[in-house]
N, C-alpha and C positions, 0 to 999 in steps of 0.2 A: 427662410429669411426674407424679410421685407424691409424697405427703408424709404425715407423721405429726406430730400435735401433742402437745406435752408442756407443759402450762401455757401460758405466753406464748411458748414456743419451738417452732419448726417445723423438722423435718428434711426437706429437699427433695431429691429425685433428679430430674435431667433426663437425657433420653435423646438418642441420636444425632439430629442435625439441628435440635434445638431451639435457639432463639436466647435467650441468657441474659437480656439486659436486658428484652426484651418479655415473656418468661415470668414473670420476677420481678415486673414491674409489674402484669401481669394477676393474678398470685397475690395480691399485696397488695390489689388492688381487691376481689377475690372474698372475701378473708378479713377485710376491713375494717381492714387495718393501715395507719395513717397516720403512724406514728412508730416508728422502730426501727433495727436494725443487720442487716447481712447479711455473711456470710463464706463462702468457698467454695474448693474445689479441683476438679480434673478435667482433662479433655483437650478441646482445641478444634482446629479445622483452619482457621478464619478468624476473625480478631479485628481490630477497629479500635480503636486507642488514640490518645490525643491529649495534647498539652501546651499549657497556657495561657500565652501570651506576655504578660507583664504590661505591657510597654512599649506594645504595639499593641492590647492587650485582645482578642486573637484566639486561637482554638484552631487548632493545626496538628495534623493527624492523619496516620496511616499505617495501611495495611491489611497485616497479616501473614497469609500463607497457607502451609499445610503442617501438619506435626504439632507441636503445642505442648502442653506441660503447664502447667496453671494452678498456679503455685507459691504464689500468694497472691491472693485476691480479698477486698477489704474495702470496705464502703460503708455509707451511711446512707439511711434512708427518711424522707421528710418530705412536705409538700404545697406546691403552688404553684397559685394560681388554682383551688382546689378539686379539683385532680388530684394523683395520686400522683407524687412527684418522687424519682427515684433518683439518688444521687451515688456512683458506684462507681469505684474504682481497681483495677487488675489488674497482676500481674506474670506473665509467661509465659516458659518456657524452651524452646529449640529442641533439635534432635538433637545439637548440639555443646555443649549445656548453657549456651549464652549466654542471658542473661535480658534481657528488655525489658519496660518497663511504662509506665503512664500512666493517664489518665482513660479509662474504658471507654465506648465508644459502642455496640459490638455484638460478640458472640462466638457462634460456632456450635459446639455440642457435637459432638465426633467419636467419643467412646466413652461417657463418662458425666460428669455433673457432680454434686457433692455439696455442698449448701449448708445453712447454719444461719441461720435468720431469727429474730431476737429482737424481739418486739413490745413497745413501751413504751406504756402507757396515755396517751392525750392526743394532741395534735398540735402541730407547729411548722410555720408557714408560711414561705415564702420570697418575696423580692421582689428585683427587679433593682436593683443598685447601680451608678449611672452612674460614680461615682468609681473603683470597682474593675473594673467590667465583667463581674461575675458575679452569679448568683442567690444571695443570702446569706440565712441564717436571719433571720427577722423576729420579734422578741419582744414587740412592742407592738401 
């Protein structure tokens, strides 16, 4: 992973075999980013995506393996219990141009990954909401 900083924005490049979520989390920790946005494109060969089922309050996930283009990656950066918390969604397309997407758990770069991280001064924490079953922004 390499990066260059421009004000409160970072251009990040990931290389083959790097895992997107863990590298982004470590990057935010090292740079002191506790609030912000992340966007990206690139190529992956293994990705785990999920869907939250609101009725059962459970995530269901699938692992996709093969050549996939990241057609869109978008997420936010916050904190929970003093740790960096990433909430990222991804869409990927396969060799037939079929697109699949959902909540990103992990993705491994197969060629390169290009990301923009925009840091926002401050922090917003999260807390688990029993009613919804998710970790929601906490503003008080």
